[in-house]
KEKE-3310 file (N, C-alpha, C; in steps of 0.2 Angstrom, whole numbers, plus 5000, padded with zeros to 4 digits):
npx = (5003:5003:5008:5011:5002:4991:4992:4996:4984:4971:4978:4977:4963:4959:4964:4956:4945:4946:4950:4932:4930:4932:4923:4911:4907:4904:4888:4885:4881:4873:4855:4846:4835:4827:4809:4808:4818:4820:4810:4799:4795:4813:4815:4813:4819:4834:4835:4833:4845:4854:4852:4856:4868:4877:4874:4882:4895:4896:4896:4908:4916:4917:4920:4935:4940:4940:4951:4963:4962:4966:4977:4985:4986:4993:5005:5010:5011:4998:4990:4976:4972:4958:4948:4939:4940:4954:4960:4966:4960:4954:4961:4954:4944:4950:4955:4943:4937:4950:4950:4942:4936:4935:4934:4923:4917:4914:4911:4898:4890:4889:4879:4868)
npy = (4996:5010:5024:5035:5040:5040:5049:5061:5063:5065:5076:5084:5085:5089:5103:5107:5108:5117:5128:5128:5130:5144:5150:5147:5153:5165:5162:5156:5165:5178:5177:5193:5200:5212:5216:5226:5229:5217:5208:5195:5182:5184:5182:5172:5160:5167:5159:5148:5145:5146:5137:5126:5129:5129:5115:5109:5115:5106:5093:5096:5098:5086:5076:5081:5079:5065:5064:5071:5059:5049:5053:5053:5038:5035:5040:5035:5020:5012:5014:5012:4998:4989:4996:4988:4972:4973:4967:4971:4987:4985:4995:5000:5005:5014:5023:5027:5035:5039:5042:5031:5020:5008:4990:4984:4972:4973:4988:4987:4976:4985:4993:4988)
npz = (4999:4996:5007:5005:4995:4999:5011:5004:4999:5007:5014:5005:5006:5018:5013:5006:5012:5021:5014:5010:5024:5026:5017:5021:5035:5035:5032:5041:5051:5066:5063:5058:5065:5062:5059:5053:5042:5035:5029:5032:5026:5021:5030:5037:5027:5027:5040:5036:5029:5039:5048:5037:5035:5048:5048:5039:5043:5056:5051:5042:5051:5058:5048:5044:5057:5055:5046:5050:5059:5052:5046:5059:5060:5048:5052:5064:5059:5058:5048:5036:5042:5049:5063:5070:5067:5062:5050:5034:5027:5011:4999:4987:4994:5002:4993:4989:5000:5011:5023:5029:5043:5046:5036:5021:5027:5040:5042:5034:5046:5057:5051:5052)
capx = (5000:5007:5006:5012:4999:4985:4994:4993:4976:4971:4984:4973:4956:4962:4965:4950:4940:4949:4945:4926:4925:4932:4919:4904:4908:4896:4880:4882:4881:4867:4850:4844:4827:4822:4806:4807:4825:4820:4803:4796:4798:4816:4820:4815:4825:4839:4836:4835:4851:4858:4855:4859:4875:4878:4874:4887:4901:4897:4898:4914:4922:4919:4927:4941:4943:4942:4955:4966:4965:4970:4985:4990:4988:4999:5014:5009:5010:4991:4983:4974:4966:4950:4949:4935:4944:4962:4960:4968:4956:4954:4965:4949:4938:4952:4954:4937:4938:4955:4948:4938:4941:4933:4932:4918:4914:4914:4906:4890:4889:4887:4875:4863)
capy = (4999:5018:5028:5044:5042:5043:5057:5068:5063:5067:5083:5086:5085:5094:5106:5108:5108:5124:5134:5128:5133:5148:5154:5145:5154:5171:5159:5153:5170:5176:5181:5198:5198:5215:5214:5234:5231:5213:5205:5187:5177:5183:5180:5164:5160:5167:5158:5140:5146:5147:5131:5123:5131:5123:5107:5107:5116:5102:5088:5094:5095:5079:5075:5087:5074:5059:5067:5072:5054:5044:5056:5051:5033:5034:5041:5025:5015:5010:5015:5006:4994:4989:4996:4982:4966:4973:4964:4977:4988:4986:4999:5003:5009:5018:5025:5030:5038:5038:5041:5025:5018:4998:4987:4985:4969:4977:4994:4983:4973:4991:4998:4981)
capz = (5000:4994:5012:5003:4990:5004:5014:4999:4997:5013:5013:4997:5007:5022:5012:5001:5018:5026:5012:5008:5028:5026:5014:5027:5040:5033:5031:5049:5055:5066:5058:5059:5067:5064:5051:5049:5038:5032:5028:5036:5021:5021:5037:5038:5022:5030:5046:5034:5028:5045:5049:5033:5036:5054:5050:5032:5046:5059:5045:5039:5056:5058:5041:5046:5063:5052:5042:5054:5063:5047:5044:5063:5059:5044:5055:5068:5053:5058:5041:5029:5047:5050:5070:5074:5064:5063:5044:5029:5020:5004:4994:4982:4997:5004:4988:4988:5004:5014:5031:5030:5051:5044:5032:5019:5029:5045:5040:5035:5050:5059:5046:5053)
cpx = (5006:5004:5006:5007:4993:4986:4992:4988:4971:4974:4977:4966:4953:4961:4958:4943:4940:4946:4938:4923:4927:4926:4910:4904:4900:4890:4878:4881:4874:4862:4846:4835:4822:4815:4806:4816:4823:4814:4802:4798:4807:4820:4819:4819:4831:4843:4838:4840:4855:4858:4855:4867:4878:4878:4879:4893:4900:4900:4906:4919:4923:4923:4934:4943:4946:4950:4962:4967:4969:4976:4989:4992:4992:5005:5012:5009:5003:4988:4983:4973:4963:4954:4944:4940:4950:4962:4963:4960:4956:4956:4959:4944:4942:4953:4948:4935:4945:4955:4943:4941:4938:4934:4926:4913:4910:4909:4898:4887:4886:4882:4867:4861)
cpy = (5006:5022:5033:5047:5045:5048:5060:5068:5067:5073:5087:5087:5089:5100:5113:5111:5115:5128:5134:5130:5139:5154:5154:5148:5162:5168:5159:5158:5170:5181:5187:5198:5206:5216:5221:5234:5224:5211:5196:5183:5176:5183:5174:5160:5160:5161:5149:5140:5144:5139:5124:5123:5128:5117:5105:5110:5108:5098:5088:5095:5088:5072:5075:5081:5069:5060:5067:5064:5048:5048:5055:5044:5032:5036:5037:5020:5011:5008:5011:4998:4995:4990:4990:4975:4968:4970:4973:4981:4989:4992:5003:5008:5014:5025:5032:5037:5036:5038:5036:5020:5007:4998:4987:4980:4972:4982:4992:4981:4979:4993:4992:4984)
cpz = (5002:5002:5010:5001:4994:5010:5010:4999:5002:5015:5010:5001:5013:5020:5009:5010:5020:5020:5010:5019:5029:5022:5016:5029:5039:5035:5038:5055:5057:5063:5060:5060:5067:5058:5050:5044:5035:5033:5030:5032:5022:5027:5038:5030:5025:5034:5042:5032:5033:5045:5046:5035:5041:5054:5042:5038:5051:5056:5044:5046:5058:5052:5042:5053:5060:5048:5044:5059:5060:5047:5052:5062:5053:5048:5061:5064:5055:5053:5037:5035:5047:5060:5072:5072:5064:5057:5039:5024:5013:5002:4988:4986:5002:4999:4985:4995:5012:5021:5033:5038:5047:5038:5031:5023:5038:5046:5039:5039:5055:5058:5051:5060)
residu = (MET:ASP:LYS:GLU:HIS:PHE:ARG:ASN:LYS:LEU:LEU:LYS:LEU:ARG:LYS:GLU:LEU:GLN:LEU:ILE:GLU:LYS:SER:GLY:ASN:ASP:ALA:ALA:LYS:ILE:VAL:GLU:LEU:ASP:GLN:SER:SER:VAL:GLY:ARG:LEU:SER:ARG:MET:ASP:ALA:MET:GLN:ALA:GLN:ALA:MET:SER:LYS:GLU:SER:ASN:ARG:ARG:ARG:GLU:ILE:LYS:MET:LYS:ARG:ILE:GLU:SER:ALA:LEU:GLN:ARG:ILE:GLU:ASN:ASP:GLU:PHE:GLY:TYR:CYS:LEU:SER:CYS:GLU:GLU:GLU:ILE:ALA:PRO:LYS:ARG:LEU:GLU:PHE:ASP:PRO:SER:ALA:LEU:LEU:CYS:ILE:GLU:CYS:ALA:ASP:ARG:GLY:GLU:LYS)
# end
C-alpha cells in the first residue's frame, strides 16, 4: 500500500475543507430579526440557510477529525487496517475514502 499517496490525498482533502470552511462561516452568522429591515419570508429563508450552514459546518468538522485521525494512523504505521477486525482495508475503499476506519464487512455489520 502506498501510504504516501494516501497522505497526499488526505492533505489535499484537508486543505479543500479548510477553504470551504472560510467561505461557509458567513452563512452561519446570526440572522437579523428586525422586521423593519428584512421581511418575514426573507428572514425565514435566512434562518433556513443558517441552519443548513451550521449542519454543513458540523459535518465538515467530523470529516476534518477523520482526516486528522487517518493522518495520525499513517504516522503510527496503523493506516489501512480495520479498527474492528484489524484486517487490511481494501485499497479501493481507501481510494474512495482515505479516512475510512472500517473494512467494508465491518462497516456493513455496523449498519444492520
